[in-house]
C-alpha atoms as an extended CHARMM CRD file, in Angstrom:
* protein
*
       308  EXT
         1         1  MET       CA            160.1620000000      133.3630000000      100.1560000000  PROA      1               0.0000000000
         2         2  GLY       CA            156.8750000000      134.1240000000      102.8370000000  PROA      2               0.0000000000
         3         3  SER       CA            157.8960000000      130.5940000000      103.7180000000  PROA      3               0.0000000000
         4         4  THR       CA            161.7190000000      130.9630000000      104.0250000000  PROA      4               0.0000000000
         5         5  GLU       CA            161.4700000000      133.9370000000      105.2980000000  PROA      5               0.0000000000
         6         6  SER       CA            158.7750000000      132.1610000000      108.2740000000  PROA      6               0.0000000000
         7         7  ASN       CA            161.5400000000      129.0180000000      108.9520000000  PROA      7               0.0000000000
         8         8  LYS       CA            164.5770000000      131.8770000000      109.5280000000  PROA      8               0.0000000000
         9         9  ASP       CA            161.9390000000      133.5820000000      112.4020000000  PROA      9               0.0000000000
        10        10  ILE       CA            161.7300000000      129.8740000000      114.2010000000  PROA      10              0.0000000000
        11        11  GLN       CA            165.0640000000      129.0150000000      113.7170000000  PROA      11              0.0000000000
        12        12  GLU       CA            166.2280000000      132.6020000000      115.2200000000  PROA      12              0.0000000000
        13        13  GLU       CA            162.9110000000      132.1660000000      117.8300000000  PROA      13              0.0000000000
        14        14  SER       CA            164.5160000000      129.2580000000      118.4320000000  PROA      14              0.0000000000
        15        15  CYS       CA            168.1180000000      129.8860000000      118.6680000000  PROA      15              0.0000000000
        16        16  GLY       CA            167.2050000000      132.3290000000      121.1210000000  PROA      16              0.0000000000
        17        17  ASN       CA            165.6370000000      130.4270000000      123.4530000000  PROA      17              0.0000000000
        18        18  SER       CA            168.3250000000      127.7970000000      123.5540000000  PROA      18              0.0000000000
        19        19  SER       CA            170.5570000000      130.9020000000      124.3940000000  PROA      19              0.0000000000
        20        20  ALA       CA            168.3440000000      132.4180000000      126.8190000000  PROA      20              0.0000000000
        21        21  THR       CA            168.2280000000      128.6250000000      128.6950000000  PROA      21              0.0000000000
        22        22  ARG       CA            171.5230000000      128.2910000000      128.6230000000  PROA      22              0.0000000000
        23        23  SER       CA            172.1830000000      131.3380000000      130.8010000000  PROA      23              0.0000000000
        24        24  ASN       CA            169.5610000000      131.0750000000      132.8940000000  PROA      24              0.0000000000
        25        25  HSD       CA            171.5400000000      127.2420000000      133.3550000000  PROA      25              0.0000000000
        26        26  GLY       CA            174.5500000000      129.2920000000      133.8030000000  PROA      26              0.0000000000
        27        27  ILE       CA            173.2200000000      131.9470000000      136.2530000000  PROA      27              0.0000000000
        28        28  SER       CA            171.4790000000      129.2810000000      138.6670000000  PROA      28              0.0000000000
        29        29  ARG       CA            175.1780000000      127.4800000000      138.6150000000  PROA      29              0.0000000000
        30        30  VAL       CA            176.8900000000      130.6800000000      139.6550000000  PROA      30              0.0000000000
        31        31  SER       CA            174.0940000000      131.0430000000      142.0900000000  PROA      31              0.0000000000
        32        32  VAL       CA            174.5640000000      128.1470000000      144.1760000000  PROA      32              0.0000000000
        33        33  LEU       CA            178.1910000000      128.8420000000      143.9460000000  PROA      33              0.0000000000
        34        34  SER       CA            178.0290000000      132.0030000000      144.9730000000  PROA      34              0.0000000000
        35        35  GLU       CA            175.7790000000      130.5190000000      148.1420000000  PROA      35              0.0000000000
        36        36  ALA       CA            178.4660000000      127.9310000000      148.7580000000  PROA      36              0.0000000000
        37        37  LEU       CA            181.6180000000      130.6100000000      149.2170000000  PROA      37              0.0000000000
        38        38  PRO       CA            181.2030000000      131.1560000000      152.3310000000  PROA      38              0.0000000000
        39        39  TYR       CA            180.4590000000      127.5430000000      153.6080000000  PROA      39              0.0000000000
        40        40  ILE       CA            183.1900000000      126.7790000000      151.5590000000  PROA      40              0.0000000000
        41        41  GLN       CA            185.3640000000      129.3980000000      153.3660000000  PROA      41              0.0000000000
        42        42  ARG       CA            184.2150000000      128.1730000000      156.5900000000  PROA      42              0.0000000000
        43        43  PHE       CA            185.3020000000      124.6350000000      156.3000000000  PROA      43              0.0000000000
        44        44  VAL       CA            188.6090000000      124.8230000000      154.7890000000  PROA      44              0.0000000000
        45        45  GLY       CA            190.9940000000      122.7900000000      156.6290000000  PROA      45              0.0000000000
        46        46  ARG       CA            188.5160000000      121.1320000000      159.0570000000  PROA      46              0.0000000000
        47        47  LYS       CA            187.8240000000      117.5810000000      159.5600000000  PROA      47              0.0000000000
        48        48  VAL       CA            184.1990000000      116.1950000000      158.2960000000  PROA      48              0.0000000000
        49        49  VAL       CA            183.6230000000      112.2620000000      159.4220000000  PROA      49              0.0000000000
        50        50  ILE       CA            180.7380000000      110.9700000000      157.0330000000  PROA      50              0.0000000000
        51        51  LYS       CA            179.4610000000      107.6820000000      157.4870000000  PROA      51              0.0000000000
        52        52  TYR       CA            178.5510000000      105.9030000000      154.4780000000  PROA      52              0.0000000000
        53        53  GLY       CA            176.1040000000      103.4930000000      153.7860000000  PROA      53              0.0000000000
        54        54  GLY       CA            172.5350000000      102.5580000000      153.1760000000  PROA      54              0.0000000000
        55        55  ALA       CA            171.1780000000      103.0040000000      149.7730000000  PROA      55              0.0000000000
        56        56  ALA       CA            174.0950000000      105.6040000000      148.9980000000  PROA      56              0.0000000000
        57        57  MET       CA            176.2730000000      102.4500000000      148.9510000000  PROA      57              0.0000000000
        58        58  ALA       CA            173.3360000000       99.7040000000      146.5460000000  PROA      58              0.0000000000
        59        59  HSD       CA            172.8670000000      102.0730000000      143.9010000000  PROA      59              0.0000000000
        60        60  SER       CA            175.8390000000      102.6670000000      141.5540000000  PROA      60              0.0000000000
        61        61  GLU       CA            174.1970000000      106.6180000000      140.7090000000  PROA      61              0.0000000000
        62        62  LEU       CA            173.9720000000      107.1370000000      144.6980000000  PROA      62              0.0000000000
        63        63  THR       CA            177.4240000000      105.9570000000      144.9140000000  PROA      63              0.0000000000
        64        64  GLU       CA            178.9010000000      108.0970000000      142.2990000000  PROA      64              0.0000000000
        65        65  ALA       CA            177.6190000000      111.1570000000      143.7510000000  PROA      65              0.0000000000
        66        66  VAL       CA            179.1000000000      110.7350000000      146.9880000000  PROA      66              0.0000000000
        67        67  PHE       CA            181.8820000000      109.6620000000      145.7060000000  PROA      67              0.0000000000
        68        68  ARG       CA            181.6390000000      112.8700000000      143.4890000000  PROA      68              0.0000000000
        69        69  ASP       CA            180.5730000000      115.2930000000      146.4920000000  PROA      69              0.0000000000
        70        70  LEU       CA            183.5790000000      113.7810000000      148.4940000000  PROA      70              0.0000000000
        71        71  ALA       CA            185.7940000000      114.4730000000      145.8970000000  PROA      71              0.0000000000
        72        72  LEU       CA            184.5100000000      117.9690000000      145.7520000000  PROA      72              0.0000000000
        73        73  LEU       CA            185.1810000000      118.6430000000      149.4060000000  PROA      73              0.0000000000
        74        74  ALA       CA            188.5140000000      117.5190000000      148.9890000000  PROA      74              0.0000000000
        75        75  SER       CA            188.9560000000      120.0600000000      146.3350000000  PROA      75              0.0000000000
        76        76  VAL       CA            187.6870000000      122.6730000000      147.9090000000  PROA      76              0.0000000000
        77        77  GLY       CA            190.1330000000      122.4700000000      151.2390000000  PROA      77              0.0000000000
        78        78  VAL       CA            188.2800000000      120.3440000000      153.2280000000  PROA      78              0.0000000000
        79        79  GLN       CA            189.3570000000      116.9570000000      154.9070000000  PROA      79              0.0000000000
        80        80  PRO       CA            186.7940000000      114.1470000000      154.6840000000  PROA      80              0.0000000000
        81        81  VAL       CA            186.9840000000      110.8540000000      156.6570000000  PROA      81              0.0000000000
        82        82  VAL       CA            185.3800000000      108.0640000000      155.4650000000  PROA      82              0.0000000000
        83        83  VAL       CA            183.8780000000      105.5550000000      157.7460000000  PROA      83              0.0000000000
        84        84  HSD       CA            182.0190000000      102.3240000000      156.0830000000  PROA      84              0.0000000000
        85        85  GLY       CA            179.9380000000       99.2090000000      157.3200000000  PROA      85              0.0000000000
        86        86  GLY       CA            179.1440000000       97.0220000000      154.4740000000  PROA      86              0.0000000000
        87        87  GLY       CA            175.5730000000       94.8530000000      156.0580000000  PROA      87              0.0000000000
        88        88  PRO       CA            173.7720000000       93.5020000000      153.0050000000  PROA      88              0.0000000000
        89        89  GLU       CA            177.1000000000       92.5460000000      150.8790000000  PROA      89              0.0000000000
        90        90  ILE       CA            178.0910000000       90.4270000000      154.0410000000  PROA      90              0.0000000000
        91        91  ASN       CA            174.5390000000       88.7250000000      153.9070000000  PROA      91              0.0000000000
        92        92  GLU       CA            175.0640000000       87.7470000000      150.2160000000  PROA      92              0.0000000000
        93        93  TRP       CA            178.5300000000       86.4380000000      151.0400000000  PROA      93              0.0000000000
        94        94  LEU       CA            177.2050000000       84.2780000000      154.0560000000  PROA      94              0.0000000000
        95        95  LYS       CA            174.5330000000       83.3420000000      151.7260000000  PROA      95              0.0000000000
        96        96  LYS       CA            176.6670000000       82.1070000000      148.9660000000  PROA      96              0.0000000000
        97        97  LEU       CA            178.9120000000       80.5970000000      151.7080000000  PROA      97              0.0000000000
        98        98  GLU       CA            175.4930000000       78.6260000000      153.4610000000  PROA      98              0.0000000000
        99        99  ILE       CA            176.7570000000       79.9950000000      156.7860000000  PROA      99              0.0000000000
       100       100  PRO       CA            173.6090000000       81.0400000000      158.7580000000  PROA      100             0.0000000000
       101       101  ALA       CA            173.5370000000       84.9360000000      159.5050000000  PROA      101             0.0000000000
       102       102  GLU       CA            171.7990000000       85.0790000000      163.4260000000  PROA      102             0.0000000000
       103       103  PHE       CA            170.6000000000       88.8370000000      164.8220000000  PROA      103             0.0000000000
       104       104  ARG       CA            169.9690000000       89.1930000000      168.4510000000  PROA      104             0.0000000000
       105       105  ASN       CA            167.8010000000       92.4230000000      169.5000000000  PROA      105             0.0000000000
       106       106  GLY       CA            168.9260000000       93.6910000000      166.2890000000  PROA      106             0.0000000000
       107       107  LEU       CA            172.5490000000       92.7680000000      166.3960000000  PROA      107             0.0000000000
       108       108  ARG       CA            174.5740000000       90.2520000000      164.1400000000  PROA      108             0.0000000000
       109       109  VAL       CA            175.7430000000       87.2930000000      166.5240000000  PROA      109             0.0000000000
       110       110  THR       CA            179.5090000000       86.6860000000      164.7630000000  PROA      110             0.0000000000
       111       111  ASP       CA            181.2850000000       83.8590000000      165.5230000000  PROA      111             0.0000000000
       112       112  SER       CA            184.6970000000       83.1710000000      163.8900000000  PROA      112             0.0000000000
       113       113  GLN       CA            183.5030000000       81.8060000000      160.7980000000  PROA      113             0.0000000000
       114       114  THR       CA            181.1750000000       84.7950000000      160.3280000000  PROA      114             0.0000000000
       115       115  MET       CA            183.8240000000       87.5390000000      161.4630000000  PROA      115             0.0000000000
       116       116  ASP       CA            186.4230000000       85.5440000000      158.6410000000  PROA      116             0.0000000000
       117       117  VAL       CA            182.9620000000       86.9460000000      156.0670000000  PROA      117             0.0000000000
       118       118  VAL       CA            182.4490000000       90.1830000000      157.5590000000  PROA      118             0.0000000000
       119       119  GLU       CA            186.5150000000       91.0430000000      157.3000000000  PROA      119             0.0000000000
       120       120  MET       CA            187.1130000000       89.9230000000      153.8020000000  PROA      120             0.0000000000
       121       121  VAL       CA            183.8500000000       92.0540000000      152.7600000000  PROA      121             0.0000000000
       122       122  LEU       CA            184.4480000000       95.0350000000      155.0040000000  PROA      122             0.0000000000
       123       123  VAL       CA            188.6160000000       95.3520000000      154.6980000000  PROA      123             0.0000000000
       124       124  GLY       CA            189.0360000000       93.0710000000      151.1980000000  PROA      124             0.0000000000
       125       125  ARG       CA            186.2860000000       94.2440000000      148.7590000000  PROA      125             0.0000000000
       126       126  VAL       CA            183.9440000000       97.3420000000      149.9380000000  PROA      126             0.0000000000
       127       127  ASN       CA            186.9550000000       99.4970000000      151.3370000000  PROA      127             0.0000000000
       128       128  LYS       CA            188.9710000000       98.8970000000      148.1600000000  PROA      128             0.0000000000
       129       129  GLN       CA            185.4690000000       99.3820000000      145.8700000000  PROA      129             0.0000000000
       130       130  ILE       CA            185.2050000000      103.2730000000      147.5230000000  PROA      130             0.0000000000
       131       131  VAL       CA            189.1160000000      103.9710000000      146.8780000000  PROA      131             0.0000000000
       132       132  ASN       CA            188.6070000000      103.0060000000      143.8930000000  PROA      132             0.0000000000
       133       133  GLY       CA            185.5350000000      104.9240000000      143.3470000000  PROA      133             0.0000000000
       134       134  LEU       CA            187.6400000000      108.1540000000      144.9550000000  PROA      134             0.0000000000
       135       135  ASN       CA            190.8130000000      107.5690000000      142.9830000000  PROA      135             0.0000000000
       136       136  LYS       CA            189.0850000000      107.5050000000      139.5930000000  PROA      136             0.0000000000
       137       137  LEU       CA            188.4360000000      111.2230000000      140.3510000000  PROA      137             0.0000000000
       138       138  GLU       CA            191.1840000000      112.0980000000      141.1000000000  PROA      138             0.0000000000
       139       139  ALA       CA            190.6890000000      112.5980000000      144.6580000000  PROA      139             0.0000000000
       140       140  PRO       CA            193.6270000000      110.0160000000      146.3290000000  PROA      140             0.0000000000
       141       141  SER       CA            192.3110000000      107.8700000000      149.4250000000  PROA      141             0.0000000000
       142       142  VAL       CA            193.8950000000      105.6820000000      151.6900000000  PROA      142             0.0000000000
       143       143  GLY       CA            192.1630000000      102.6720000000      152.1970000000  PROA      143             0.0000000000
       144       144  LEU       CA            192.4290000000      101.4680000000      156.0950000000  PROA      144             0.0000000000
       145       145  SER       CA            190.8220000000       99.2930000000      158.4100000000  PROA      145             0.0000000000
       146       146  GLY       CA            190.4010000000      100.2530000000      162.1600000000  PROA      146             0.0000000000
       147       147  SER       CA            193.0240000000       97.5270000000      163.1950000000  PROA      147             0.0000000000
       148       148  ASP       CA            195.8670000000       99.4520000000      161.1130000000  PROA      148             0.0000000000
       149       149  GLY       CA            198.2990000000      101.1240000000      163.0950000000  PROA      149             0.0000000000
       150       150  ARG       CA            195.8440000000      100.4950000000      166.1150000000  PROA      150             0.0000000000
       151       151  LEU       CA            194.0920000000      103.1330000000      164.6430000000  PROA      151             0.0000000000
       152       152  ILE       CA            190.9340000000      102.2750000000      166.8920000000  PROA      152             0.0000000000
       153       153  GLU       CA            191.4360000000       99.5890000000      169.7220000000  PROA      153             0.0000000000
       154       154  ALA       CA            188.2070000000       97.5190000000      170.2000000000  PROA      154             0.0000000000
       155       155  ARG       CA            186.3570000000       95.8320000000      173.2920000000  PROA      155             0.0000000000
       156       156  PRO       CA            183.4900000000       92.8630000000      173.3740000000  PROA      156             0.0000000000
       157       157  TRP       CA            180.2420000000       94.3890000000      173.0610000000  PROA      157             0.0000000000
       158       158  GLY       CA            177.8680000000       94.4880000000      176.2070000000  PROA      158             0.0000000000
       159       159  ASP       CA            177.9250000000       91.7220000000      177.7800000000  PROA      159             0.0000000000
       160       160  GLY       CA            179.9460000000       89.3730000000      175.1980000000  PROA      160             0.0000000000
       161       161  ASN       CA            176.7590000000       87.2930000000      174.4360000000  PROA      161             0.0000000000
       162       162  HSD       CA            176.9990000000       88.2810000000      170.4430000000  PROA      162             0.0000000000
       163       163  GLY       CA            180.1860000000       86.6350000000      169.8820000000  PROA      163             0.0000000000
       164       164  ARG       CA            182.9090000000       89.1080000000      167.7630000000  PROA      164             0.0000000000
       165       165  VAL       CA            180.3760000000       92.1680000000      167.8300000000  PROA      165             0.0000000000
       166       166  GLY       CA            182.5530000000       94.7700000000      169.2020000000  PROA      166             0.0000000000
       167       167  ASP       CA            182.6160000000       98.6060000000      170.3970000000  PROA      167             0.0000000000
       168       168  VAL       CA            185.1550000000      101.1820000000      170.4510000000  PROA      168             0.0000000000
       169       169  SER       CA            188.0130000000      101.0280000000      173.6100000000  PROA      169             0.0000000000
       170       170  ARG       CA            190.0140000000      103.7680000000      172.1660000000  PROA      170             0.0000000000
       171       171  VAL       CA            190.6320000000      105.4930000000      169.1440000000  PROA      171             0.0000000000
       172       172  ASN       CA            194.4560000000      106.3970000000      168.0830000000  PROA      172             0.0000000000
       173       173  PRO       CA            193.7860000000      109.9120000000      166.0120000000  PROA      173             0.0000000000
       174       174  GLU       CA            197.8820000000      110.1080000000      165.0850000000  PROA      174             0.0000000000
       175       175  VAL       CA            197.5520000000      107.1590000000      161.9110000000  PROA      175             0.0000000000
       176       176  LEU       CA            195.4230000000      109.5400000000      159.8960000000  PROA      176             0.0000000000
       177       177  ALA       CA            197.5350000000      113.3470000000      160.6790000000  PROA      177             0.0000000000
       178       178  PRO       CA            199.6850000000      112.4960000000      157.6880000000  PROA      178             0.0000000000
       179       179  LEU       CA            197.3700000000      111.0270000000      155.3690000000  PROA      179             0.0000000000
       180       180  LEU       CA            194.8380000000      114.3170000000      156.1170000000  PROA      180             0.0000000000
       181       181  GLU       CA            198.0990000000      116.6640000000      155.6190000000  PROA      181             0.0000000000
       182       182  LYS       CA            199.2020000000      115.7370000000      152.3930000000  PROA      182             0.0000000000
       183       183  GLY       CA            195.6200000000      115.7060000000      151.4230000000  PROA      183             0.0000000000
       184       184  TYR       CA            194.6610000000      112.0790000000      151.3140000000  PROA      184             0.0000000000
       185       185  ILE       CA            190.6900000000      110.6370000000      151.9800000000  PROA      185             0.0000000000
       186       186  PRO       CA            191.1290000000      107.7530000000      154.8820000000  PROA      186             0.0000000000
       187       187  VAL       CA            188.7530000000      105.4080000000      153.9240000000  PROA      187             0.0000000000
       188       188  ILE       CA            188.1680000000      103.2580000000      156.9850000000  PROA      188             0.0000000000
       189       189  SER       CA            186.0450000000      100.1640000000      157.8560000000  PROA      189             0.0000000000
       190       190  SER       CA            184.7110000000       99.2230000000      160.9960000000  PROA      190             0.0000000000
       191       191  VAL       CA            187.0750000000       96.4310000000      161.5680000000  PROA      191             0.0000000000
       192       192  ALA       CA            188.7790000000       96.6800000000      164.5920000000  PROA      192             0.0000000000
       193       193  ALA       CA            190.9530000000       94.3900000000      166.8140000000  PROA      193             0.0000000000
       194       194  ASP       CA            191.6010000000       94.2720000000      170.8590000000  PROA      194             0.0000000000
       195       195  ILE       CA            194.9640000000       94.3760000000      172.5570000000  PROA      195             0.0000000000
       196       196  GLU       CA            195.0930000000       90.3720000000      171.5900000000  PROA      196             0.0000000000
       197       197  GLY       CA            194.9860000000       90.7020000000      168.2250000000  PROA      197             0.0000000000
       198       198  GLN       CA            191.1890000000       89.4370000000      168.5770000000  PROA      198             0.0000000000
       199       199  THR       CA            189.1120000000       91.2480000000      165.3000000000  PROA      199             0.0000000000
       200       200  PHE       CA            185.8090000000       92.9560000000      166.1020000000  PROA      200             0.0000000000
       201       201  ASN       CA            182.9340000000       94.0280000000      163.6350000000  PROA      201             0.0000000000
       202       202  ILE       CA            181.6420000000       97.3860000000      165.1370000000  PROA      202             0.0000000000
       203       203  ASN       CA            179.2510000000       99.2480000000      164.3840000000  PROA      203             0.0000000000
       204       204  ALA       CA            180.2970000000      101.7130000000      161.7110000000  PROA      204             0.0000000000
       205       205  ASP       CA            177.5440000000      104.6950000000      163.3190000000  PROA      205             0.0000000000
       206       206  THR       CA            180.1920000000      104.1420000000      166.3260000000  PROA      206             0.0000000000
       207       207  VAL       CA            183.2950000000      103.8620000000      164.8720000000  PROA      207             0.0000000000
       208       208  ALA       CA            182.8180000000      107.3050000000      162.9200000000  PROA      208             0.0000000000
       209       209  GLY       CA            181.3400000000      109.4960000000      166.4140000000  PROA      209             0.0000000000
       210       210  GLU       CA            184.5380000000      108.2420000000      168.0530000000  PROA      210             0.0000000000
       211       211  LEU       CA            187.0350000000      108.8560000000      165.2120000000  PROA      211             0.0000000000
       212       212  ALA       CA            184.8840000000      112.0690000000      164.8100000000  PROA      212             0.0000000000
       213       213  ALA       CA            185.1110000000      113.1560000000      168.2700000000  PROA      213             0.0000000000
       214       214  SER       CA            188.9050000000      112.0130000000      168.5940000000  PROA      214             0.0000000000
       215       215  LEU       CA            190.2250000000      114.2620000000      165.4820000000  PROA      215             0.0000000000
       216       216  GLY       CA            188.2880000000      117.4980000000      166.2460000000  PROA      216             0.0000000000
       217       217  ALA       CA            185.7650000000      117.0950000000      163.7230000000  PROA      217             0.0000000000
       218       218  GLU       CA            183.9560000000      119.9950000000      163.0050000000  PROA      218             0.0000000000
       219       219  LYS       CA            180.9390000000      117.9710000000      161.5750000000  PROA      219             0.0000000000
       220       220  LEU       CA            179.8570000000      114.1430000000      162.0270000000  PROA      220             0.0000000000
       221       221  ILE       CA            177.2680000000      113.4480000000      159.1700000000  PROA      221             0.0000000000
       222       222  LEU       CA            175.7360000000      110.0540000000      159.2890000000  PROA      222             0.0000000000
       223       223  LEU       CA            174.1840000000      108.8760000000      155.5980000000  PROA      223             0.0000000000
       224       224  THR       CA            171.5720000000      106.9560000000      156.3610000000  PROA      224             0.0000000000
       225       225  ASP       CA            167.7000000000      105.6090000000      154.3070000000  PROA      225             0.0000000000
       226       226  THR       CA            165.5110000000      108.3850000000      156.1200000000  PROA      226             0.0000000000
       227       227  PRO       CA            164.6960000000      112.0190000000      156.0740000000  PROA      227             0.0000000000
       228       228  GLY       CA            166.4520000000      112.6230000000      159.4230000000  PROA      228             0.0000000000
       229       229  ILE       CA            165.0070000000      112.3120000000      162.8270000000  PROA      229             0.0000000000
       230       230  LEU       CA            161.1180000000      112.5460000000      162.4720000000  PROA      230             0.0000000000
       231       231  ARG       CA            158.6890000000      113.4300000000      165.5720000000  PROA      231             0.0000000000
       232       232  ASP       CA            156.4520000000      110.9610000000      163.5610000000  PROA      232             0.0000000000
       233       233  SER       CA            158.1740000000      107.8180000000      162.4940000000  PROA      233             0.0000000000
       234       234  ASN       CA            155.0130000000      107.4790000000      159.5120000000  PROA      234             0.0000000000
       235       235  ASP       CA            155.3220000000      111.0310000000      158.8060000000  PROA      235             0.0000000000
       236       236  PRO       CA            157.9330000000      112.5490000000      156.6030000000  PROA      236             0.0000000000
       237       237  SER       CA            156.5640000000      115.9040000000      157.2920000000  PROA      237             0.0000000000
       238       238  THR       CA            157.2280000000      115.7540000000      160.8460000000  PROA      238             0.0000000000
       239       239  LEU       CA            161.0650000000      116.2830000000      160.0520000000  PROA      239             0.0000000000
       240       240  ILE       CA            162.8860000000      118.0240000000      162.8460000000  PROA      240             0.0000000000
       241       241  ARG       CA            165.8080000000      120.0050000000      161.0430000000  PROA      241             0.0000000000
       242       242  GLN       CA            167.5180000000      121.2710000000      163.9180000000  PROA      242             0.0000000000
       243       243  LEU       CA            168.0270000000      119.2160000000      167.6470000000  PROA      243             0.0000000000
       244       244  PRO       CA            169.3280000000      120.3150000000      170.3150000000  PROA      244             0.0000000000
       245       245  LEU       CA            171.0710000000      117.6450000000      173.0190000000  PROA      245             0.0000000000
       246       246  SER       CA            169.0760000000      118.2080000000      175.7300000000  PROA      246             0.0000000000
       247       247  GLU       CA            165.6420000000      117.3580000000      173.3900000000  PROA      247             0.0000000000
       248       248  ALA       CA            167.7280000000      114.8490000000      171.5250000000  PROA      248             0.0000000000
       249       249  ARG       CA            168.2150000000      112.6710000000      175.0630000000  PROA      249             0.0000000000
       250       250  GLN       CA            164.4840000000      113.2850000000      175.6350000000  PROA      250             0.0000000000
       251       251  LEU       CA            163.1550000000      111.8730000000      172.3890000000  PROA      251             0.0000000000
       252       252  ILE       CA            164.8870000000      108.9320000000      173.1920000000  PROA      252             0.0000000000
       253       253  SER       CA            163.7960000000      108.4460000000      176.9430000000  PROA      253             0.0000000000
       254       254  GLU       CA            160.0970000000      109.1620000000      175.8220000000  PROA      254             0.0000000000
       255       255  GLY       CA            160.4510000000      106.1710000000      172.5570000000  PROA      255             0.0000000000
       256       256  VAL       CA            160.1160000000      109.0890000000      169.9560000000  PROA      256             0.0000000000
       257       257  VAL       CA            163.3450000000      107.6960000000      168.7970000000  PROA      257             0.0000000000
       258       258  THR       CA            163.2900000000      103.7480000000      168.5230000000  PROA      258             0.0000000000
       259       259  GLY       CA            164.4590000000      101.2860000000      166.1890000000  PROA      259             0.0000000000
       260       260  GLY       CA            167.5130000000      102.2160000000      164.4190000000  PROA      260             0.0000000000
       261       261  MET       CA            167.2600000000      105.3810000000      165.1540000000  PROA      261             0.0000000000
       262       262  THR       CA            168.1830000000      104.9850000000      167.9690000000  PROA      262             0.0000000000
       263       263  PRO       CA            171.2740000000      104.1810000000      167.8800000000  PROA      263             0.0000000000
       264       264  LYS       CA            172.4330000000      106.7840000000      165.1550000000  PROA      264             0.0000000000
       265       265  THR       CA            171.2460000000      109.2700000000      167.7580000000  PROA      265             0.0000000000
       266       266  GLU       CA            173.0740000000      107.7990000000      170.5730000000  PROA      266             0.0000000000
       267       267  CYS       CA            176.2330000000      108.0230000000      168.4130000000  PROA      267             0.0000000000
       268       268  CYS       CA            175.6150000000      112.0100000000      167.5640000000  PROA      268             0.0000000000
       269       269  ILE       CA            174.9290000000      112.8020000000      171.2390000000  PROA      269             0.0000000000
       270       270  ARG       CA            178.3350000000      111.1740000000      172.3980000000  PROA      270             0.0000000000
       271       271  ALA       CA            180.2400000000      112.8940000000      169.4130000000  PROA      271             0.0000000000
       272       272  LEU       CA            178.9040000000      116.2300000000      170.5600000000  PROA      272             0.0000000000
       273       273  ALA       CA            179.7330000000      115.6270000000      173.9490000000  PROA      273             0.0000000000
       274       274  GLN       CA            182.7900000000      115.0030000000      173.1700000000  PROA      274             0.0000000000
       275       275  GLY       CA            183.4130000000      118.2230000000      170.8240000000  PROA      275             0.0000000000
       276       276  VAL       CA            182.0410000000      117.9910000000      167.8160000000  PROA      276             0.0000000000
       277       277  SER       CA            180.5230000000      121.1330000000      166.7310000000  PROA      277             0.0000000000
       278       278  ALA       CA            177.5080000000      119.2360000000      165.1920000000  PROA      278             0.0000000000
       279       279  ALA       CA            176.4490000000      116.1570000000      164.2300000000  PROA      279             0.0000000000
       280       280  HSD       CA            174.2070000000      115.5910000000      161.2490000000  PROA      280             0.0000000000
       281       281  ILE       CA            171.6830000000      112.6480000000      160.2070000000  PROA      281             0.0000000000
       282       282  ILE       CA            170.7730000000      112.9020000000      156.8430000000  PROA      282             0.0000000000
       283       283  ASP       CA            168.9660000000      110.8800000000      153.8810000000  PROA      283             0.0000000000
       284       284  GLY       CA            170.8720000000      109.6990000000      151.4020000000  PROA      284             0.0000000000
       285       285  ARG       CA            168.7030000000      108.3150000000      149.1870000000  PROA      285             0.0000000000
       286       286  VAL       CA            168.6580000000      111.9670000000      148.0240000000  PROA      286             0.0000000000
       287       287  PRO       CA            171.3360000000      112.6210000000      145.1040000000  PROA      287             0.0000000000
       288       288  HSD       CA            174.4990000000      114.9310000000      146.7420000000  PROA      288             0.0000000000
       289       289  ALA       CA            172.9210000000      114.9000000000      149.8130000000  PROA      289             0.0000000000
       290       290  LEU       CA            176.4490000000      115.9520000000      151.4670000000  PROA      290             0.0000000000
       291       291  LEU       CA            176.9160000000      119.1280000000      149.1940000000  PROA      291             0.0000000000
       292       292  LEU       CA            173.0030000000      120.1260000000      150.0140000000  PROA      292             0.0000000000
       293       293  GLU       CA            174.2750000000      119.6920000000      154.0290000000  PROA      293             0.0000000000
       294       294  VAL       CA            177.3400000000      121.0950000000      154.1810000000  PROA      294             0.0000000000
       295       295  PHE       CA            177.1410000000      124.2480000000      151.2650000000  PROA      295             0.0000000000
       296       296  THR       CA            173.7440000000      125.0590000000      151.2360000000  PROA      296             0.0000000000
       297       297  ASP       CA            171.5630000000      127.7370000000      153.1890000000  PROA      297             0.0000000000
       298       298  VAL       CA            169.0650000000      125.4350000000      153.2820000000  PROA      298             0.0000000000
       299       299  GLY       CA            170.2380000000      121.9520000000      154.3910000000  PROA      299             0.0000000000
       300       300  ILE       CA            168.9490000000      118.3240000000      154.5030000000  PROA      300             0.0000000000
       301       301  GLY       CA            167.8500000000      116.1340000000      157.6400000000  PROA      301             0.0000000000
       302       302  THR       CA            168.1640000000      116.8900000000      161.6010000000  PROA      302             0.0000000000
       303       303  MET       CA            171.3440000000      118.8720000000      162.8110000000  PROA      303             0.0000000000
       304       304  VAL       CA            172.0530000000      117.5130000000      166.6490000000  PROA      304             0.0000000000
       305       305  VAL       CA            173.5970000000      120.5700000000      168.4130000000  PROA      305             0.0000000000
       306       306  GLY       CA            175.4450000000      121.2450000000      171.8790000000  PROA      306             0.0000000000
       307       307  ARG       CA            173.0460000000      124.0210000000      172.6860000000  PROA      307             0.0000000000
       308       308  GLY       CA            170.4440000000      122.8110000000      175.4170000000  PROA      308             0.0000000000
C-alpha cells in the first residue's frame, strides 16, 4: 500500500508541475500580447514596407517564420508591403544554364541573356513562392513586379556599364491603393521597365526604400544577414540600436559603414529624407525578427531615425 500511495503522490506532484508549467507558459504568452497591444494600436492602418531576402529566404524554418509574421501583421490591421530580390536562386539558374555570372564593383553585370533569367526567377518563381506561402496562411496576397501598372519606372544605373542594372526613376503608388484597401499583401519583385519597355534588375533595398517613401510608410524594414549597423564589423556587441540621420551619414563618410551595409544605410537615409518615420536594419536570421522589431519594447537591430 505504501508503494501505491507513493506512486500516487508522485503522479499528483507531476500533474501539479505540468499544470504549473502550462500556467507559466500561458502567463508568458499573455504578457507578450499585453506588451504588444500599444504597438498594435499604433500601427493599425499604417503601411510597413519590408525588404525580404538573405538567410530568411534561404532557410525553410526562417521563411515560415517570416510568412507567419507577415500574416499576423496583416491580421491585426497593419498594411505590410513586401519587396524581394533573389540573388542566390538567380545564381543557381545561371549555373544550370551555363551562363557566366560577372560582378563589377559588387553589382551583377546584367546582359540581355542574364536579364531573361533574372526576370524568370524573380517574377516567375520567387514571387509566386512567397505569394503561395502567404495565401496558405490565409493572408491573401497579390504578386507584382515593378513593371505591373508601371508601379516602378526604371532607368539605367550609374554610367550604364553594368548592362540592364537599373535604378528607380519614378514610383506610382496608386497601383497598390486598392489592394491595400481590400486587405491584400502586395508582394513585389525588383524588376521594372523604363519608358521604352526595356526591363531592368533593380536592387531590392532601393525599391523598398523608394516605395516606402512614395507610400508614406510608417516604417521601412530591411531583413539582412547581420545584427544591424556595427561600430566594429567584427564585434556584434558594438551594435548601434538607434542611429540619428546625421550620424548615419557621418558613419558612411568615416568608413565605419562599408561594403554591403553602405547601400542599405543609404537606402534608409533616402527614405527618411522623403518622410518615412523610421527605417530598420534587422537580422533576418533571428526567427520572428519582424514581430520582435514591430511589437516589442526591446526591438532588434538598428533603427535609423530622422532626428539629428
